[in-house]
C-alpha positions, 0 to 999 in steps of 0.5 A: 500499500502507498502512504500519504501525508495529510490532514486528520480533523479533530476538535469541536463541531465549529472550531476545527483543528487538524493533525498532520498524519501519515496513513495509508491512502485507502484508509478514512480521514480519521482512520488508522495513523502510522505517525503524527507529524504536526498540528494546524489550528486555523480557528486560533487567533494567531493561526498555529501550524507546527510540523516535524520537518525531518519526520516529513523528509524521512517519510517522503524518502520511504515513499509517502506522498504529501497531499496538496493541502499540506504542501500549501501549509508547508509553503505558507500559501494555505488560506482556510476558508469556512464552509458557507453553503450556497443560497438557492432561490427557494431559501432566499424567498423564505427569509 
């Protein structure tokens, strides 16, 4: 099986927090994890992002694939946006 470095969601309902984990690509988002490499908290006043650089490099050498969201986080280009459902004509008419 191939491995991936990706985000795993933890935290409460409206205040998400994420772990950067190594897991198999076929496992669920919050399924079995091989290793925890860091954490990301977008809902804090200062957005917190910490990860083990050496650990990431070691897992990449072993063949792990880094997800696009984690790549953007490491590069400093990631923007967390809260989910806002699209308004339809029916819901606007009811309001």
